[in-house]
Phi, psi and omega in degrees: 000131182284144180279144174273153178239134181253109182257011185286156177237140180233128174247125183236139176291146181304125176080007181240141178282323181290142180213181176257114182245136175228150191285341185236143177275013178256134184232160179240123185245331192236010178255132182214193180303326180298326179274323186270336182058227181293350179271005185302311182297317179298318179300312181295325178293321176299315180299317179298315182299320184264004172077029178262131175281160185228131170281120184199158173277162174298317183302322183292338185251351190293336179274350180283142171294160184305321182294350180244027179242107178282175172304134187246126173250132181251157180211150178218147172291155186295337179257016183255142179299142178264117181277137184300318182294326176294320180291313189287339184251358181281143173282335174204152184229135184236135175252120180275126185276058175204158181278151187290320186284309184270345182062027181271131178282147176156165179267122174291164182302331180291345181237038187285347179230163177298323180297319178293323178294318176300321179298320178296311182301316180294318180296317179295318181297317180295319178295333180274357177121352175099335183238017179269126176299135180243129181237168175234149175247142178229157177289148175302139184087011177301150184291159174305321183298316180293317178297314180296324178297319177295316179299319181288344182277354180086015180293152185265340176199161178235142173245126176263124188251127174260119181274146181094171184238023180280180180291151177294137182236182183296329180294321179294309181295317177297323178295321177296310181299319181294319179296320178295320178296320179296318178299315180296319181296332180272006178086019180239069187299321185255020181301132183294119174242112179266144181240122175256100186215155179283069182290125186275339185200172185293324181298317178293321180299316182291323177297320180294325175297318180291333182273000173134349179284139174277326177209151186228136178287142182234029181302317182295323178297318184279334186302324181290347181263004178284125183293144178285149179304141179287122182261011182294139179273150176300142180263151178299150181290318181188196181267190176064223183295338184267359188295335180269001182260123180273143176289152177288121182297136177267117183279116179272141176288118183294142169274160180233060183298320181293321179294321178294322178298321179297313181298318178296316181296319181296317179295316181296317182297316180295314180297318179297320178295321178294317179296318180297331180262006179069029182258125180264328182244144180300326180296342179261000182275094186247187182300334179293348178276351184267062184291339186278354181284147177284168179299321178297315179297321179299318182292317180293318184282345178093009180300327180295343179276348184260145176285161183301329183258010181278000000 
């Protein structure tokens, strides 16, 4: 009998049994109507079908039919006003610990202590309805002190952000591994760590899951499958007096077959990797599952710092 594999991710608000569960550990953070254009609704329907959550505003999704609305995660910069509708309708809400204009990471004076940070997390959770998971985002490589401060504030998940669109390097991977070790040391072995990074392919995404990420952004993987705008010109209606009049172009809703193939492949690749390593649950898919890495890759990625059963 073949083993089933569970790739779902669950985010739960502190003290609440109800949570936000999504079927895939791959997330979309930076793709929206501006990037997808007329394919936006189709894109959202694909995400819903394959169980991927989407960071999006209410406004971007309000015209979509219910069948084309995936799980929605909302986010705001720490110095940005929190809109009630965004809070009340989000499946999860994230506060970015940096200012909106300068994009500088840091704690404002209003959040200078753990108690004040806990007050913010509690206030946001209550404003969102009491059972919405609330997270904070930190830059990759954040100090133990900052990670522990977030954990002590009662936050429900953390997002580690890699700035820039360059290739993943040892600092990125090491920062992820270090954050996971910090969570374990604080008694939170399975604490949700989301990673926002320019992941180039499914193989890298799965390695990052094994190295400690609970979910990984795949915007860069999907961006290449977005269809280019149709540059076809309108054709004339007919001959004679009408020959100079062009017909109004009928805008067809683009299909996204390549993007769907990518999503299917990513899910299949992860499940196959889990089956090959005898792993049934994503939470048990650890660094010991990466048998194919070279000794050099193990050293750079930090696998040598992890125990066989971590």
